[in-house]
C-alpha positions in Angstrom: 96.6 -25.0 39.2 95.4 -28.5 40.8 92.8 -28.7 38.3 95.2 -27.9 35.6 98.0 -30.4 36.5 95.1 -33.3 36.6 94.4 -32.7 33.1 98.0 -32.6 31.9 98.6 -35.5 33.5 95.8 -37.2 32.6 96.4 -36.0 28.5 99.8 -37.5 29.1 98.4 -40.9 31.0 96.1 -41.0 27.8 98.8 -40.2 25.2 101.2 -42.9 26.3 98.6 -45.6 26.8 97.4 -45.1 23.4 100.7 -45.1 21.8 101.5 -48.2 24.0 98.6 -50.3 23.9 97.2 -50.2 20.8 98.4 -51.1 17.1 98.6 -48.3 14.6 95.9 -48.9 12.2 99.0 -48.6 9.8 102.3 -49.9 11.1 104.0 -52.0 8.7 106.3 -55.1 9.9 108.8 -56.2 8.1 107.6 -60.0 8.0 104.8 -62.3 9.1 104.5 -65.9 8.7 102.0 -68.7 7.5 102.1 -72.4 9.0 101.4 -74.4 6.0 100.8 -78.1 6.2 101.2 -80.2 3.8 101.0 -84.5 3.6 102.3 -86.4 0.6 99.8 -88.6 -0.9 100.2 -92.3 -0.9 100.5 -93.6 -4.7 100.2 -97.5 -4.8 101.3 -99.0 -8.1 102.7 -102.4 -9.2 104.4 -102.8 -12.6 104.3 -106.3 -14.6 107.0 -106.7 -17.0 105.6 -109.8 -18.9 102.2 -108.5 -20.7 101.6 -112.1 -21.6 102.3 -116.0 -22.1 101.7 -117.4 -24.8 101.3 -121.5 -23.4 100.3 -122.9 -26.6 99.0 -126.3 -27.2 99.6 -129.1 -24.6 98.1 -132.6 -23.9 95.5 -133.0 -21.0 97.0 -133.3 -17.8 100.6 -131.6 -18.9 102.4 -129.0 -17.3 103.9 -125.6 -18.1 106.0 -123.2 -16.7 106.1 -119.5 -17.4 109.3 -116.9 -17.6 110.7 -115.3 -14.5 108.2 -112.7 -13.7 109.2 -109.2 -11.9 106.1 -107.1 -10.1 107.8 -104.2 -9.3 106.5 -101.1 -6.3 106.6 -98.3 -8.5 104.3 -96.5 -6.2 106.0 -94.4 -3.1 104.5 -96.2 -0.1 106.2 -99.8 1.1 102.9 -102.0 -1.0 101.7 -105.9 -0.7 101.3 -107.8 -3.5 98.3 -109.9 -4.2 98.1 -112.6 -7.8 94.7 -113.7 -8.6 93.7 -115.9 -11.7 90.7 -116.1 -13.6 88.4 -119.3 -15.6 89.3 -120.1 -19.0 87.6 -118.1 -21.5 86.2 -121.9 -23.0 84.7 -123.2 -19.8 87.3 -124.4 -18.3 88.1 -123.2 -14.1 90.3 -122.7 -12.4 90.9 -125.1 -9.4 93.7 -126.2 -7.1 94.3 -129.3 -8.7 93.8 -130.6 -12.1 90.5 -132.6 -12.9 87.9 -132.4 -15.8 87.8 -129.2 -17.4 89.6 -127.8 -14.5 92.9 -126.4 -15.0 95.6 -125.4 -11.5 98.1 -122.5 -11.7 100.5 -121.9 -9.4 103.2 -119.3 -8.3 106.5 -120.0 -6.8 109.1 -117.1 -5.6 111.6 -119.4 -3.9 114.9 -119.9 -6.5 114.2 -123.5 -7.0 110.9 -122.6 -8.6 109.3 -126.2 -7.6 107.0 -125.7 -4.8 104.2 -123.9 -6.4 101.5 -122.0 -4.3 98.1 -122.1 -5.7 96.3 -119.3 -7.8 92.4 -119.1 -7.0 89.8 -116.3 -8.1 90.0 -114.7 -5.4 93.7 -113.8 -4.5 96.7 -115.0 -2.5 99.5 -113.0 -1.1 102.3 -112.7 -3.9 104.6 -110.5 -1.1 103.8 -109.4 2.3 105.4 -106.4 2.3 107.7 -104.7 -1.2 109.8 -101.7 -0.5 109.1 -98.6 -2.9 110.9 -99.6 -6.3 111.4 -103.0 -4.9 110.8 -106.3 -6.6 109.4 -109.5 -6.1 109.9 -112.6 -9.0 108.3 -115.6 -9.3 107.4 -118.0 -11.9 104.0 -119.7 -12.8 102.8 -123.2 -13.7 100.2 -123.5 -15.7 98.7 -127.5 -15.4 96.6 -128.8 -17.9 92.4 -130.7 -17.0 92.9 -134.1 -16.4 89.9 -134.5 -19.2 88.4 -132.6 -21.9 84.4 -132.2 -22.4 84.3 -128.9 -23.9 85.3 -128.6 -27.9 88.6 -129.7 -28.7 90.6 -126.5 -30.0 88.8 -124.4 -28.3 90.8 -121.6 -26.7 90.8 -121.0 -22.8 92.6 -117.9 -22.4 92.8 -116.3 -18.8 94.2 -113.2 -17.0 96.0 -113.3 -14.4 96.0 -110.5 -12.2 98.8 -108.8 -9.7 97.2 -106.0 -7.3 99.1 -103.7 -5.0 97.7 -102.5 -1.7 98.6 -101.0 1.5 100.4 -104.2 3.4 
């Protein structure tokens, strides 16, 4: 009888252990969770509202000031704006001050538009931090060379580039 009692107790223990400790192979649960992580991709982009600036014919040493230009941050993070110029198509060189075959270009972000910061071919800071959908307004000043050794009437067109980057 003792061995029968031991056998019954062992069977009960085994059944209890199996039913309590081990999950059933086909056990259904009402819900489960998947942990998802997502990071928004930074978009850095700038739009300038003035696609061109037609200065026209000017005398040597003359200056011309652009209309108001607006650069807009159309990305999804704050941005730093840089501005740079280029040498003229007809071999005039962009410089900090005018000279022989050297023209100057500057920008001013103040409301007075009287103190223009020189623009070079490598880039200078236009705005340190522009919020999403924020703007930076400015005007540019173009100064003709003081003397010209190139062909008279030769086009001297050039590009001005505004670049956005992370501040």
